N, C-alpha and C positions, 0 to 999 in steps of 0.2 A: 140743094135740098135732097136728102136721100130718097132713092126710088123705093117702090114697094118691094122690089126683089131683094133689097139690101138686108131687110130683116131676116127672111128665110135663109139667105146666104150666110149671114153672121151666125145664125143658129146652127147651120150645117157645119161651119168652120169650128164652132165651139164643140159640137158633138164629136167631130174628128179629133180635136185636141184632147178631149176627155178620154176618148178611146185609146189614144196613144199613151196618155199618162197612166191609165189603168193597166194597159198591157205592159208598160215598162215597170210599173210597180209589181205586178205579178212576177215578172222575170227577175227583177232585182231582189225582191224579198224571198223568192224561192232559192236564190243563190246565197243570200245573206240576210237573215231575219233583222239584222241591225242596220240595214241599208238606210241612208239618210234621205231626206227630201231632196237635197242637192244631187245625190246620186241618181235618184229617180228622174228628176227634171232633166238632167244631162242625158240619161238613156232615152227619154222621150223626145229629146230635141226641142225642149221648151225652156223658157226662163223661169226662175224661181217665182216671180210675181205672177206669171201666167198660171203656174201650178196652183198657187195659193188663191188665185181668182176662182178656181173650180173646187178646190178642197181647202177648207179653212184650217185644218190641222192634219198632222201626220196620222192621227187616229182615224180620221175620216177617209184618208187615202188607203190605209191598211184595210179598213172595212170594205171599201169599194173593191179592192183587189181580191179579198177573200170571197165576197159575194159573186164576183165575176168568175172566179175559179169554181165555186160551188155550182153556179149556173151551168157552166160548161160540163162539169161532172154529172149534174143531174140529167142533162141531155144524153150523155153517154149511157148512164145507168138505166134510164127509162127505156132504152132500146134493148136491154138484156132480156132474153126470154126466161121468164120465171115460171112457166107452166110445167106440168109433168111432175116427175119424181122430185121430191123436196131436196134430196141429197145432190142430184144433178143440177137442179136450179141454184142451190147454194154454191156449188163449185163455179158455175158460170158467173154468179154475182160477185163472188170473192175474187175471181180472176180479173174481172174488170175493175173492181174497187181497189185492189192492191195497187195497180199502176197509178191510179188517181191519188191515192194516199201518199205513195212514194214521192210523187211530183209536188205535193202541196205541204209536206211536213214542215219545211222551213217557213212557209207562208203562215201555217197554223201557229208556229212558234212565235212569229212576229205578232200575230193577232192576240195570242195569250199574254204577251207582254204589254199589250196596248188596250185591248177591249175587255169589258166586264165578262166574267165567265158565263153569266146568264145569257148575254147577247150571243156568244159563240155557240152555246147549246141550241138557242133558237134557230140560228143560221144552219145548224146541222140537223134540224128536226126531220127534214124529208128523207135523207139517207138512213137515219136511224129508224124511221117508220117503215121503210122498205124492208130492212133486216128483221124488224120485229114481226111484221106480217108474215114473212117467210118462215121464221122460226115457229110462230103460232100454228101455221098450216102444217108444218112438219110434226109438231107435237100432237095436233089433232089426228094426224094419220099414223101415229106411232113411230115415226122415223127419228124424232128427237126426244131427248129426256124431258120429263115433266117434274122432276124432284127439285128443281131450282127455279127461282123466279125468272120470268121472261126478261124483265128489265136488267137483271144481272147478266143473263146470257148475251143480251145485246151489247152490254158494256164489255164483256169478255171478247166478243168479236172485234170491237173497237181497239181494245188493248193489244190483241194479237196483231192486227193490221199496223198499228202504230209501232209496236215492237219490231216487226219485220222491217219497217221503213227505217227505223233507227239502226238496226243491224246492217242494213244495206248501206246506209250512209257511213257507217264505221268500217265498211268493207269486210264485215264478218259473214255476210250473206250475199251471194251473187244475185244480181237482178233476175237472171234466167232461172234461178232456183226458187225465188221468193214466192211466186204464186203457188207452186206445188207445196211448199212448206206451210204456207198460210192455210191452204185448203185442207191438207191432212191434219193440221193441228186443230182447226176449228171443228171439222167433222168428228174428230176423236172426242173433243170436249162436249159436243152436242149429242153424241150417241147415248142411248139409254143405258144406265148402269145395269150390270148383270143382276140376276135375281138375288144372289147372295148379298150383294152390296145393298140392294133395296131393303132386304129383310133386316139388315144390321142398323137401319135407322133412316132410310130415305123416306121423305114425306112429300106428298103431292102438294105443291104450293101454288 
């Protein structure tokens, strides 16, 4: 007859197994978005049946890996100091965000080929909200442009980060230069247009 300690012990074993599988999925999918369930199970040191005992489909496993990566990223970004001058705060945020985006680009590619677009947007809601709040504060203080919608500016930041990650993967942008390039590009794009440009048709949206 199983002892009372057997239940908690089995749960602890299961949690460790799940953690290994999710960690292996992050590693495998970051290296190859098309990594198979067999590849991930082998990297985790578990059998295929054990993996499917925790994750019924590859999509569930990909989502678990993405959620874990975003959780780790959120922990890192929540520690970034966003007080003070909006330009300086943005530089600190972009510097930290760049490295996370570069690490997770392949994982995101795997998710985009597996998960609904709406689900991916919801999972990225917290990082997007942080950028939006900072841009809004910069606009209110006159540091950032007000002639374009905030939602568009947030998307532009995302596009620049993604583009830098793709350039880095293609070896056209060195990793040590990427943060500087991203920061300079985004700050230039967010800077208020000059008076002449505003008079030629800018509108406060």
